[in-house]
N, C-alpha and C positions, 0 to 999 in steps of 0.2 A: 451600445448600451446607453450612451448619452442621448442618442436620437430616440430611443424607446422611452426613456424617462421624459424627454421633451414632448413626445407625442401624447403620452399619458396626461401630462399637465395641460396641454392644449385641449384635449377632449374633456377633461374634468372642468376646465374653466368655461368652455363654451356651453357645456351641458348645464352648469350652475347658472350661467346667464339666461339660458332658455327657461329653466325652472323658475328663476326669479321673475322673469317677464310673465310667465304663466301665473305665478302667485298674484301678481298685480291684477291680472284679469279676473281671478277668483275672489280677490278682496273687494272689488268694487261693488258687486251685488250685495255682499254681506254688509258693507258699510252703508249702502243705501237703505237696506232693511233696518239697520240700527237707527239711522237718521229718521226714517219714517216712524219707528217706534218712539223715538225721543219726542218727535213733534206731537204724537198722539198723547204721550204723557204730559207734555206741556199744555195741551188743550185741556186735559182733565184737571190739571193744577189751576188753570185760569178759570175754567167754567165752574167747577164744583168745589175746589179747595179755596178759592179766592186768595191764593198764595201770591205774595209779591214776586215780581219777575226775577229779581236777583236770588231769592230763596228757591224758586222753582228751578232755575238754572243750576244752582248748587246741588240740589237733589238729583237732577238729571246727570250731573257730572259724576256723582257717586254710583249711579246705576249703570252707566255705559262703560265700554272698554275704550282704550286708546285707539286712535287719536281723537275720537269724538268727545271723550270725557275731557280732554284738554281744552277743546273748544268751549264747552259749556262752563268749565271752571274759569277760563280766561274771561269769558263774557260776564260771569257773576262778579269776578274781582273788579273788572272795569266799571261795572255799575255801582259797586259799593265804595271803591277806593278813589275813583276819579270823578271829576265833574264833567260828565259827557252825556250826550243824548243816547237813547237806547239804540238808535240807528248807527251812530258812530261806534259805539261799543261793540255792536253786533258785527259790523263790517270789519273793524280792526281785528277782532278775534278770529273772524273767518279767514282773513288774509294771513294771519300768523300761523294758523294750523293747517291751512289748505294744502301746502306742499307735502305734508306728511301723510296725506290721505291718498287713496287710490281713485278718488273722484275726479271728474273732468269739469271743463269750463261750463258746460250746460247746467250741471248741478250747482256750480258756484253762482251762476246768474239767478237760478231759482231761489237759492238761499239768500242771496243779496236782496232780491226783490221782497222776499218775505220779511227780512229785517227792516225794510223801509216802512212796513205797515205795523210792525210789532210795537205795541204799547200806545198806539195813536187812536185806537178805536175802542168802543165799548166791547164788552165780552162777547156778544153775539156776532158783531162784525168781525171781531178777532177770530172767532170760531170759523167763520166763512173763509177767511184768509188762510187759516191753517188747513182747512179741507181742500182748498184750491192748491196749496203747496203740496199737500199729500198726493193729490192726483197727478201733479207734474212729476213728483219723485217716483210714483208708481210706474209711470210711463218710462222714465229713465231706467228704473230697475229692470223692467222687461227688456229694454234694449241692451242693458249690461249682461243679463242672463243669456240673451241671444248671442252676443259677441263672445261671451265665455264659451258657450257650447261650440261656436263656430271656429274659434281661434286657439283655444287653450292647448289642445293636443298638438296642433300644428306648430305652435311656438316651442313647445318642449322638443319636438322632433327636429325642428329647425336649428335649435342650439346644438344638439348632438351632431347633426349632419354638416353644419357649418364647420365644426371642429374637424370632422373627417376630411372635408374639402381642403381646409387649411393644411392639414398634415400631408395630403396628397400633393398639394402645390409646393410645399416647402421641401419635401423629401423626394 
């Protein structure tokens, strides 16, 4: 009886781990889509609304879901509450929130490079930098969707099957 309960716990635990890893794979394309949408909104705020950067970031924070809303909220607070450059506020906020996202180092580098250009150019140059960043993020999103399709089902199955293997080896 105790062996049966232990076996059930092992299968449940490894299956949950597999589904959690699978969720991480499916969160990445969704977060990239949200990030692209946020940058398009930022472009509209800059080009047509003539909105200050801290106010545009605050508005984006209200529109997005976590963890990206936390990023833009932190960015807006750093711009208004501390004496820092836009680049420093952007990168610090990026580093704070990045671990809670499903995004990878490639996306981090793209966003970091974008932060280096943010607020340094006129509106039209800024629009070009946003468009360039959007194209890079679009490429990363396509890669993320491809990885999701390729590995999501396998990771779920691997979680369950590794539990079965562990039970066979232990009992």
